[in-house]
Structures are given as structure tokens and as C-alpha cells.
N, CA, C and O of each residue as an XYZ file, in Angstrom:
728
protein
N      10.334    -51.374     -4.731
C      10.105    -51.450     -3.302
C      10.641    -50.183     -2.638
O      11.770    -49.771     -2.902
N       9.839    -49.572     -1.789
C      10.240    -48.358     -1.087
C      11.213    -48.717      0.034
O      11.098    -49.767      0.666
N      12.161    -47.833      0.264
C      13.126    -48.045      1.339
C      12.423    -47.922      2.693
O      11.514    -47.108      2.861
N      12.852    -48.731      3.642
C      12.321    -48.630      4.994
C      12.895    -47.360      5.611
O      14.109    -47.158      5.599
N      12.028    -46.499      6.152
C      12.557    -45.251      6.707
C      13.389    -45.488      7.960
O      13.221    -46.485      8.662
N      14.259    -44.578      8.212
C      15.083    -44.581      9.404
C      14.180    -44.579     10.638
O      13.214    -43.819     10.706
N      14.496    -45.424     11.600
C      13.774    -45.433     12.875
C      14.552    -44.585     13.863
O      15.772    -44.704     13.980
N      13.830    -43.727     14.573
C      14.459    -42.880     15.580
C      13.557    -42.780     16.797
O      12.351    -42.565     16.676
N      14.155    -42.938     17.975
C      13.450    -42.723     19.228
C      13.612    -41.259     19.593
O      14.723    -40.728     19.609
N      12.494    -40.616     19.884
C      12.524    -39.214     20.294
C      12.493    -39.149     21.814
O      11.565    -39.655     22.445
N      13.502    -38.530     22.394
C      13.578    -38.353     23.835
C      12.543    -37.306     24.251
O      12.111    -36.491     23.436
N      12.155    -37.338     25.511
C      11.143    -36.399     26.010
C      11.555    -34.945     25.812
O      10.700    -34.090     25.578
N      12.841    -34.653     25.900
C      13.254    -33.255     25.800
C      13.135    -32.672     24.390
O      13.268    -31.460     24.220
N      12.887    -33.506     23.378
C      12.607    -32.961     22.041
C      11.101    -32.984     21.757
O      10.647    -32.408     20.768
N      10.331    -33.648     22.620
C       8.873    -33.641     22.492
C       8.239    -32.540     23.336
O       7.062    -32.221     23.166
N       9.005    -31.970     24.230
C       8.514    -30.925     25.131
C       8.325    -29.580     24.426
O       7.255    -28.988     24.564
N       9.298    -29.071     23.685
C       9.104    -27.769     23.027
C       8.104    -27.907     21.871
O       8.308    -28.714     20.964
N       7.034    -27.124     21.908
C       5.926    -27.330     20.969
C       6.323    -27.174     19.503
O       5.903    -27.980     18.673
N       7.106    -26.177     19.165
C       7.462    -25.967     17.761
C       8.341    -27.097     17.245
O       8.131    -27.597     16.140
N       9.326    -27.500     18.045
C      10.201    -28.600     17.659
C       9.408    -29.898     17.563
O       9.577    -30.664     16.615
N       8.547    -30.145     18.539
C       7.715    -31.355     18.520
C       6.875    -31.393     17.247
O       6.809    -32.425     16.579
N       6.242    -30.292     16.911
C       5.398    -30.236     15.726
C       6.208    -30.520     14.463
O       5.753    -31.257     13.588
N       7.387    -29.950     14.363
C       8.235    -30.183     13.185
C       8.622    -31.660     13.083
O       8.546    -32.254     12.008
N       9.034    -32.241     14.197
C       9.429    -33.653     14.186
C       8.251    -34.566     13.851
O       8.395    -35.509     13.072
N       7.096    -34.290     14.432
C       5.918    -35.115     14.150
C       5.497    -34.986     12.689
O       5.126    -35.978     12.063
N       5.549    -33.794     12.153
C       5.202    -33.591     10.746
C       6.196    -34.318      9.824
O       5.806    -34.884      8.803
N       7.474    -34.293     10.196
C       8.480    -34.989      9.387
C       8.228    -36.500      9.405
O       8.372    -37.169      8.381
N       7.853    -37.031     10.566
C       7.535    -38.457     10.647
C       6.281    -38.763      9.835
O       6.230    -39.757      9.111
N       5.287    -37.919      9.956
C       4.043    -38.120      9.207
C       4.285    -38.093      7.697
O       3.629    -38.809      6.940
N       5.240    -37.255      7.269
C       5.575    -37.144      5.845
C       6.464    -38.288      5.359
O       6.765    -38.376      4.168
N       6.885    -39.164      6.275
C       7.669    -40.323      5.883
C       9.174    -40.124      5.880
O       9.905    -40.959      5.348
N       9.647    -39.032      6.466
C      11.089    -38.812      6.540
C      11.764    -39.820      7.460
O      12.913    -40.201      7.236
N      11.045    -40.253      8.498
C      11.575    -41.252      9.420
C      10.417    -41.914     10.136
O       9.288    -41.422     10.111
N      10.707    -43.028     10.770
C       9.708    -43.731     11.563
C       9.928    -43.377     13.023
O      11.004    -43.612     13.573
N       8.935    -42.828     13.626
C       9.019    -42.340     14.997
C       8.814    -43.489     15.986
O       7.987    -44.374     15.767
N       9.580    -43.459     17.075
C       9.447    -44.450     18.142
C       9.501    -43.726     19.483
O      10.213    -42.736     19.650
N       8.723    -44.252     20.438
C       8.743    -43.752     21.813
C       8.205    -44.828     22.728
O       7.745    -45.874     22.269
N       8.263    -44.576     24.005
C       7.749    -45.534     24.988
C       6.816    -44.791     25.936
O       6.753    -43.562     25.935
N       6.102    -45.555     26.735
C       5.233    -44.931     27.752
C       6.059    -44.083     28.709
O       5.611    -43.023     29.147
N       7.280    -44.551     29.038
C       8.136    -43.768     29.942
C       8.493    -42.427     29.330
O       8.466    -41.406     30.017
N       8.823    -42.415     28.062
C       9.181    -41.161     27.378
C       7.974    -40.235     27.340
O       8.099    -39.045     27.631
N       6.820    -40.760     26.988
C       5.623    -39.924     26.922
C       5.205    -39.443     28.312
O       4.711    -38.325     28.459
N       5.398    -40.277     29.322
C       5.108    -39.857     30.692
C       6.006    -38.712     31.129
O       5.552    -37.759     31.763
N       7.272    -38.813     30.790
C       8.222    -37.745     31.116
C       7.844    -36.455     30.380
O       7.943    -35.363     30.940
N       7.415    -36.588     29.133
C       6.977    -35.424     28.360
C       5.782    -34.772     29.041
O       5.753    -33.553     29.212
N       4.802    -35.571     29.428
C       3.612    -35.048     30.099
C       3.981    -34.325     31.382
O       3.519    -33.209     31.622
N       4.807    -34.947     32.207
C       5.206    -34.317     33.477
C       5.898    -32.981     33.238
O       5.656    -32.021     33.969
N       6.754    -32.908     32.222
C       7.458    -31.662     31.924
C       6.495    -30.578     31.449
O       6.612    -29.421     31.851
N       5.553    -30.948     30.600
C       4.580    -29.971     30.099
C       3.719    -29.421     31.231
O       3.439    -28.223     31.273
N       3.300    -30.286     32.144
C       2.452    -29.861     33.253
C       3.263    -29.066     34.276
O       2.828    -28.006     34.727
N       4.430    -29.572     34.638
C       5.280    -28.908     35.636
C       5.663    -27.498     35.198
O       5.752    -26.591     36.026
N       5.888    -27.314     33.909
C       6.278    -26.001     33.397
C       5.113    -25.023     33.329
O       5.315    -23.817     33.190
N       3.894    -25.545     33.428
C       2.724    -24.693     33.300
C       2.295    -24.463     31.855
O       1.359    -23.704     31.602
N       2.969    -25.110     30.903
C       2.603    -24.943     29.489
C       1.244    -25.537     29.184
O       0.485    -24.991     28.384
N       0.933    -26.670     29.831
C      -0.351    -27.330     29.618
C      -0.895    -27.833     30.946
O      -0.135    -28.157     31.859
N      -2.209    -27.894     31.046
C      -2.828    -28.541     32.197
C      -2.664    -30.051     32.025
O      -2.320    -30.525     30.942
N      -2.910    -30.792     33.088
C      -2.832    -32.253     32.976
C      -3.782    -32.775     31.913
O      -3.438    -33.669     31.140
N      -4.969    -32.212     31.881
C      -5.976    -32.649     30.902
C      -5.512    -32.378     29.471
O      -5.629    -33.247     28.607
N      -4.990    -31.183     29.221
C      -4.525    -30.841     27.871
C      -3.290    -31.654     27.482
O      -3.152    -32.056     26.326
N      -2.408    -31.894     28.423
C      -1.221    -32.710     28.137
C      -1.645    -34.140     27.808
O      -1.115    -34.745     26.877
N      -2.595    -34.680     28.567
C      -3.083    -36.040     28.303
C      -3.734    -36.102     26.926
O      -3.565    -37.082     26.200
N      -4.475    -35.063     26.567
C      -5.119    -35.021     25.244
C      -4.053    -34.979     24.137
O      -4.162    -35.695     23.142
N      -3.037    -34.150     24.309
C      -1.951    -34.051     23.322
C      -1.299    -35.414     23.120
O      -1.127    -35.857     21.984
N      -0.936    -36.080     24.210
C      -0.272    -37.374     24.087
C      -1.201    -38.427     23.493
O      -0.748    -39.302     22.755
N      -2.480    -38.355     23.803
C      -3.449    -39.273     23.203
C      -3.508    -39.055     21.689
O      -3.553    -40.021     20.926
N      -3.507    -37.817     21.259
C      -3.520    -37.498     19.823
C      -2.245    -37.998     19.140
O      -2.295    -38.502     18.018
N      -1.108    -37.858     19.816
C       0.157    -38.339     19.259
C       0.123    -39.854     19.094
O       0.558    -40.381     18.070
N      -0.393    -40.553     20.098
C      -0.485    -42.011     20.021
C      -1.407    -42.443     18.886
O      -1.114    -43.407     18.179
N      -2.519    -41.733     18.711
C      -3.447    -42.062     17.630
C      -2.828    -41.784     16.262
O      -3.041    -42.545     15.318
N      -2.071    -40.709     16.154
C      -1.450    -40.346     14.876
C      -0.338    -41.316     14.488
O      -0.075    -41.523     13.303
N       0.316    -41.912     15.489
C       1.438    -42.822     15.244
C       1.229    -44.125     16.024
O       1.941    -44.396     16.991
N       0.258    -44.921     15.603
C      -0.072    -46.130     16.369
C       1.050    -47.164     16.415
O       1.058    -48.018     17.302
N       1.988    -47.106     15.487
C       3.090    -48.068     15.467
C       4.337    -47.567     16.188
O       5.367    -48.242     16.186
N       4.253    -46.392     16.803
C       5.435    -45.788     17.428
C       5.769    -46.377     18.795
O       6.922    -46.332     19.224
N       4.777    -46.923     19.474
C       4.979    -47.352     20.856
C       5.900    -48.570     20.932
O       5.674    -49.583     20.269
N       6.930    -48.448     21.745
C       7.881    -49.532     21.989
C       7.569    -50.122     23.364
O       7.434    -49.398     24.350
N       7.458    -51.430     23.408
C       7.217    -52.127     24.669
C       8.209    -53.280     24.782
O       8.892    -53.623     23.817
N       8.279    -53.869     25.965
C       9.126    -55.039     26.155
C      10.604    -54.747     26.224
O      11.423    -55.626     25.956
N      10.964    -53.514     26.584
C      12.378    -53.135     26.617
C      12.964    -53.095     28.029
O      14.149    -52.810     28.197
N      12.151    -53.375     29.035
C      12.608    -53.285     30.420
C      13.782    -54.186     30.752
O      14.664    -53.796     31.517
N      13.804    -55.365     30.197
C      14.880    -56.315     30.504
C      16.225    -55.867     29.940
O      17.269    -56.339     30.389
N      16.212    -54.973     28.972
C      17.447    -54.493     28.342
C      18.130    -53.436     29.206
O      19.350    -53.283     29.147
N      17.360    -52.711     30.000
C      17.859    -51.547     30.742
C      19.101    -51.848     31.584
O      20.065    -51.088     31.498
N      19.134    -52.915     32.393
C      20.297    -53.137     33.268
C      21.627    -53.317     32.520
O      22.687    -53.046     33.084
N      21.584    -53.763     31.282
C      22.815    -54.021     30.531
C      23.398    -52.760     29.888
O      24.517    -52.791     29.377
N      22.669    -51.675     29.907
C      23.129    -50.466     29.205
C      24.089    -49.650     30.058
O      24.068    -49.721     31.286
N      24.930    -48.876     29.385
C      26.008    -48.155     30.070
C      25.851    -46.637     30.033
O      26.658    -45.922     30.627
N      24.822    -46.133     29.345
C      24.642    -44.671     29.323
C      24.099    -44.204     30.675
O      23.903    -45.015     31.581
N      23.860    -42.914     30.808
C      23.369    -42.323     32.061
C      22.145    -43.104     32.555
O      21.216    -43.367     31.791
N      22.157    -43.464     33.822
C      21.128    -44.355     34.363
C      19.711    -43.848     34.137
O      18.831    -44.630     33.778
N      19.471    -42.552     34.339
C      18.109    -42.032     34.214
C      17.591    -42.064     32.777
O      16.388    -41.926     32.554
N      18.471    -42.241     31.810
C      18.061    -42.280     30.409
C      18.266    -43.651     29.762
O      18.164    -43.786     28.543
N      18.549    -44.646     30.563
C      18.726    -45.989     30.002
C      17.433    -46.523     29.394
O      17.471    -47.297     28.437
N      16.302    -46.122     29.937
C      15.030    -46.586     29.374
C      14.856    -46.110     27.935
O      14.238    -46.800     27.125
N      15.396    -44.940     27.613
C      15.305    -44.400     26.251
C      16.173    -45.235     25.307
O      15.732    -45.630     24.227
N      17.395    -45.494     25.724
C      18.289    -46.323     24.910
C      17.732    -47.739     24.761
O      17.838    -48.338     23.691
N      17.141    -48.270     25.826
C      16.557    -49.612     25.768
C      15.401    -49.652     24.774
O      15.249    -50.623     24.033
N      14.593    -48.608     24.756
C      13.498    -48.537     23.783
C      14.058    -48.525     22.367
O      13.505    -49.163     21.471
N      15.152    -47.803     22.165
C      15.774    -47.752     20.833
C      16.293    -49.132     20.412
O      16.081    -49.565     19.279
N      16.961    -49.801     21.323
C      17.469    -51.145     21.019
C      16.308    -52.062     20.663
O      16.356    -52.764     19.653
N      15.274    -52.059     21.480
C      14.118    -52.934     21.262
C      13.429    -52.630     19.922
O      12.958    -53.541     19.242
N      13.374    -51.343     19.549
C      12.706    -50.932     18.310
C      13.568    -51.165     17.071
O      13.079    -51.077     15.944
N      14.832    -51.457     17.278
C      15.739    -51.573     16.138
C      16.067    -50.218     15.541
O      16.393    -50.110     14.359
N      15.978    -49.182     16.373
C      16.279    -47.817     15.922
C      17.787    -47.610     15.862
O      18.539    -48.204     16.635
N      18.206    -46.780     14.955
C      19.629    -46.435     14.854
C      19.954    -45.152     15.609
O      21.115    -44.877     15.912
N      18.910    -44.361     15.913
C      19.136    -43.053     16.521
C      18.237    -42.804     17.718
O      17.091    -43.252     17.772
N      18.796    -42.075     18.676
C      18.032    -41.424     19.729
C      18.206    -39.935     19.466
O      19.328    -39.428     19.440
N      17.096    -39.240     19.274
C      17.151    -37.795     19.067
C      16.908    -37.152     20.423
O      15.851    -37.323     21.032
N      17.912    -36.404     20.884
C      17.880    -35.843     22.235
C      18.605    -34.511     22.291
O      19.559    -34.268     21.552
N      18.137    -33.667     23.172
C      18.827    -32.411     23.438
C      19.877    -32.553     24.518
O      20.498    -31.564     24.910
N      20.089    -33.764     25.008
C      21.017    -34.006     26.099
C      21.982    -35.127     25.713
O      21.890    -36.240     26.232
N      22.884    -34.834     24.822
C      23.792    -35.850     24.276
C      24.689    -36.491     25.326
O      25.032    -37.668     25.208
N      25.073    -35.738     26.348
C      26.017    -36.296     27.330
C      25.434    -37.474     28.104
O      26.183    -38.293     28.637
N      24.094    -37.570     28.173
C      23.479    -38.711     28.865
C      23.410    -39.954     27.988
O      22.950    -41.008     28.429
N      23.868    -39.828     26.742
C      23.783    -40.950     25.811
C      25.147    -41.342     25.259
O      25.276    -41.708     24.091
N      26.153    -41.261     26.107
C      27.467    -41.808     25.764
C      27.429    -43.301     26.049
O      26.557    -43.778     26.776
N      28.352    -44.022     25.491
C      28.474    -45.465     25.747
C      27.223    -46.250     25.353
O      26.759    -47.118     26.093
N      26.696    -45.932     24.193
C      25.541    -46.657     23.682
C      25.978    -47.955     23.013
O      27.133    -48.083     22.604
N      25.075    -48.911     22.900
C      25.415    -50.160     22.215
C      25.818    -49.887     20.760
O      25.397    -48.899     20.158
N      26.629    -50.772     20.221
C      27.070    -50.644     18.832
C      25.853    -50.557     17.911
O      24.877    -51.291     18.067
N      25.941    -49.646     16.956
C      24.863    -49.466     15.992
C      23.823    -48.440     16.406
O      22.933    -48.111     15.622
N      23.923    -47.931     17.626
C      22.988    -46.919     18.122
C      23.763    -45.659     18.450
O      24.808    -45.710     19.098
N      23.249    -44.537     18.002
C      23.906    -43.273     18.331
C      22.867    -42.243     18.737
O      21.692    -42.352     18.389
N      23.315    -41.251     19.471
C      22.468    -40.134     19.867
C      22.788    -38.961     18.954
O      23.934    -38.748     18.559
N      21.757    -38.216     18.636
C      21.921    -37.072     17.739
C      21.075    -35.920     18.267
O      19.964    -36.124     18.756
N      21.611    -34.717     18.161
C      20.855    -33.536     18.577
C      19.702    -33.314     17.599
O      19.760    -33.776     16.459
N      18.659    -32.611     18.034
C      17.582    -32.314     17.087
C      18.073    -31.480     15.915
O      17.547    -31.606     14.808
N      19.057    -30.642     16.132
C      19.624    -29.832     15.051
C      20.264    -30.719     13.992
O      19.976    -30.577     12.804
N      21.133    -31.635     14.419
C      21.781    -32.543     13.459
C      20.762    -33.446     12.771
O      20.858    -33.705     11.571
N      19.787    -33.920     13.544
C      18.766    -34.802     12.979
C      17.964    -34.080     11.892
O      17.778    -34.613     10.799
N      17.496    -32.878     12.192
C      16.719    -32.121     11.198
C      17.562    -31.738      9.992
O      17.058    -31.720      8.869
N      18.839    -31.430     10.204
C      19.715    -31.138      9.048
C      19.851    -32.370      8.168
O      19.885    -32.252      6.943
N      19.928    -33.540      8.769
C      19.997    -34.772      7.991
C      18.728    -35.008      7.190
O      18.789    -35.412      6.029
N      17.573    -34.757      7.808
C      16.306    -34.892      7.085
C      16.219    -33.879      5.946
O      15.735    -34.190      4.857
N      16.687    -32.681      6.210
C      16.684    -31.624      5.191
C      17.546    -32.034      4.001
O      17.184    -31.788      2.851
N      18.674    -32.654      4.281
C      19.567    -33.092      3.198
C      18.906    -34.163      2.327
O      19.233    -34.285      1.147
N      17.985    -34.934      2.896
C      17.281    -35.962      2.126
C      16.333    -35.366      1.087
O      16.199    -35.889     -0.019
N      15.679    -34.264      1.460
C      14.683    -33.656      0.575
C      14.472    -32.208      0.997
O      13.569    -31.899      1.774
N      15.313    -31.333      0.477
C      15.256    -29.925      0.869
C      13.897    -29.305      0.573
O      13.304    -28.659      1.437
N      13.407    -29.497     -0.635
C      12.124    -28.904     -1.007
C      10.979    -29.484     -0.173
O      10.071    -28.757      0.231
N      11.025    -30.772      0.078
C       9.995    -31.407      0.894
C       9.961    -30.855      2.310
O       8.884    -30.636      2.864
N      11.129    -30.629      2.901
C      11.174    -30.068      4.253
C      10.688    -28.624      4.265
O      10.011    -28.205      5.204
N      11.029    -27.861      3.229
C      10.550    -26.474      3.167
C       9.022    -26.460      3.070
O       8.366    -25.655      3.731
N       8.465    -27.335      2.259
C       7.000    -27.405      2.146
C       6.375    -27.805      3.479
O       5.336    -27.272      3.870
N       7.006    -28.738      4.168
C       6.537    -29.160      5.483
C       6.526    -27.972      6.446
O       5.556    -27.777      7.178
N       7.591    -27.183      6.449
C       7.679    -26.018      7.334
C       6.654    -24.949      6.960
O       6.079    -24.303      7.836
N       6.430    -24.765      5.669
C       5.411    -23.802      5.228
C       4.030    -24.250      5.707
O       3.237    -23.433      6.174
N       3.749    -25.537      5.591
C       2.465    -26.067      6.055
C       2.332    -25.913      7.568
O       1.255    -25.595      8.073
N       3.422    -26.138      8.282
C       3.405    -25.988      9.735
C       3.080    -24.545     10.106
O       2.229    -24.297     10.960
N       3.752    -23.604      9.471
C       3.491    -22.186      9.752
C       2.049    -21.832      9.382
O       1.374    -21.114     10.119
N       1.587    -22.333      8.254
C       0.230    -22.034      7.808
C      -0.838    -22.599      8.729
O      -1.944    -22.063      8.790
N      -0.529    -23.664      9.439
C      -1.497    -24.281     10.349
C      -1.607    -23.531     11.670
O      -2.556    -23.739     12.427
N      -0.659    -22.676     11.945
C      -0.657    -21.954     13.225
C      -1.536    -20.712     13.079
O      -1.220    -19.788     12.330
N      -2.638    -20.718     13.810
C      -3.633    -19.649     13.664
C      -3.784    -18.768     14.902
O      -4.206    -17.616     14.793
N      -3.447    -19.294     16.070
C      -3.669    -18.537     17.309
C      -2.371    -18.401     18.081
O      -2.126    -19.209     18.977
N      -1.547    -17.450     17.793
C      -1.664    -16.435     16.748
C      -1.113    -16.957     15.420
O      -0.411    -17.967     15.387
N      -1.435    -16.262     14.330
C      -0.849    -16.636     13.038
C       0.672    -16.495     13.093
O       1.200    -15.596     13.747
N       1.361    -17.388     12.403
C       2.825    -17.392     12.415
C       3.315    -17.477     10.978
O       2.859    -18.320     10.205
N       4.237    -16.606     10.629
C       4.843    -16.657      9.297
C       5.941    -17.715      9.290
O       6.384    -18.168     10.345
N       6.373    -18.103      8.098
C       7.478    -19.052      7.993
C       8.711    -18.485      8.680
O       9.417    -19.214      9.376
N       8.976    -17.219      8.501
C      10.139    -16.594      9.137
C      10.049    -16.670     10.656
O      11.046    -16.948     11.322
N       8.873    -16.429     11.206
C       8.686    -16.509     12.660
C       8.840    -17.952     13.146
O       9.411    -18.191     14.209
N       8.337    -18.900     12.378
C       8.499    -20.311     12.728
C       9.978    -20.676     12.765
O      10.444    -21.329     13.698
N      10.707    -20.248     11.742
C      12.141    -20.549     11.696
C      12.881    -19.911     12.862
O      13.797    -20.518     13.419
N      12.499    -18.702     13.236
C      13.119    -18.047     14.386
C      12.877    -18.861     15.651
O      13.789    -19.038     16.458
N      11.659    -19.356     15.829
C      11.355    -20.186     17.000
C      12.167    -21.483     16.969
O      12.691    -21.906     17.999
N      12.273    -22.110     15.808
C      13.049    -23.358     15.687
C      14.543    -23.130     15.889
O      15.254    -24.040     16.316
N      15.019    -21.945     15.592
C      16.461    -21.681     15.673
C      17.002    -21.805     17.094
O      18.208    -21.961     17.283
N      16.131    -21.737     18.087
C      16.585    -21.902     19.475
C      17.094    -23.319     19.733
O      18.011    -23.514     20.532
N      16.503    -24.304     19.061
C      16.870    -25.711     19.270
C      17.586    -26.330     18.067
O      18.235    -27.369     18.185
N      17.457    -25.675     16.907
C      18.054    -26.231     15.684
C      18.615    -25.104     14.812
O      18.137    -24.891     13.698
N      19.621    -24.385     15.308
C      20.124    -23.211     14.581
C      20.757    -23.533     13.226
O      20.555    -22.792     12.264
N      21.507    -24.608     13.136
C      22.149    -24.944     11.856
C      21.119    -25.399     10.831
O      21.240    -25.085      9.647
N      20.115    -26.129     11.276
C      19.017    -26.536     10.397
C      18.329    -25.280      9.844
O      18.079    -25.190      8.642
N      18.031    -24.335     10.699
C      17.352    -23.125     10.253
C      18.221    -22.332      9.283
O      17.718    -21.802      8.292
N      19.524    -22.247      9.559
C      20.433    -21.558      8.617
C      20.387    -22.226      7.241
O      20.352    -21.541      6.219
N      20.388    -23.554      7.216
C      20.344    -24.291      5.956
C      19.030    -24.036      5.227
O      19.020    -23.845      4.011
N      17.938    -24.033      5.955
C      16.630    -23.767      5.337
C      16.594    -22.351      4.778
O      16.154    -22.139      3.648
N      17.048    -21.391      5.556
C      17.034    -19.990      5.081
C      17.924    -19.820      3.857
O      17.582    -19.068      2.945
N      19.052    -20.503      3.825
C      19.941    -20.410      2.645
C      19.286    -21.015      1.412
O      19.540    -20.582      0.288
N      18.448    -22.010      1.629
C      17.747    -22.683      0.530
C      16.615    -21.818     -0.036
O      16.314    -21.876     -1.228
N      16.000    -21.022      0.830
C      14.834    -20.217      0.414
C      15.187    -19.151     -0.580
O      14.315    -18.401     -1.018
């Protein structure tokens, strides 16, 4: 029997940066973890992408539609009643509530200070720590995943080294570990 993969809720701030989002989605697709999110998280991601000018509303909606299709079991619902009981930062309680409802052990976020005082059994982790943990599970598998990610980037073409440089902004220790492995 195969082990049930770790469940993790991805906060909007780790779905916003395209390179980091792609790496996380590819890792979930490869079975490193089970991805979870809510409509609120995806809505926040869409608003950030549009507000920043990175994507038009139409392109952002298409991206999120593709993500939902790729991960049909990721959507968490029915977590609204949990929100009032949570003690983390009020604006991010919906994220923690989604994690509780999904039975996730982790919230992956770039904003750890908003996820203090989480319920027992739930913790927040930076994308850097999360990716380093995935790398420790299967170093060669993660390197192959990153090579495939770089190879898929055509406009413009991106080398593995360039991909790692882009990822190092959000996951510097993960990138150091990958480079040491290469």
C-alpha cells in the first residue's frame, strides 16, 4: 500500500510568483504532496496577479481554471464555520480553516507571522523549508522535476541554472541544496 502523501494548503502568496507556483504544482503533480486550496485563496491569487499587472483578468481566470482542472481534489469547502475559532491573524484565518477542514498538516506561506497560534497538529512553513523537505524525500526526483520545468519554458527559453536563480529569491536554501546535489 502506498503512503498517503502529505496534505498542504498553499497560501495565495506562494501561488502568485509564477516560477514558485510552477515548481509547487509540478511537485504536487509528481506526488510529493497533496495540494489543497479554497476559492478564497484562489480569489486572492487572481486579484494579486491582476493588480500587479502580471496577468489580465481573463488570463488569470484561465490560469486558475487550468489549476482547478489539474487538481480536481484540491478544493476545500465547508470551512467557514471553523474561522471564528481560530487565533492566527484574522485576514488569514480562512487559510488555516481550509487546512483544518482538509486535514492538512501544513500551510505553505511566505508570511509566517500571520500563522502563529495555529491549532495543534497544524503548522506554517515557508516555501523554502517546504521545498527543502520535498527535496530531502527524493533529491533525484526533484532535480528531474526542475529540469523538466526549465525545459518546458520556451518564451523565453530558460536553463536549469536560470530557473534556480529565479527560485532562489523565494527558496534560497532549497536552491543551495539542489546546486550542491548537481
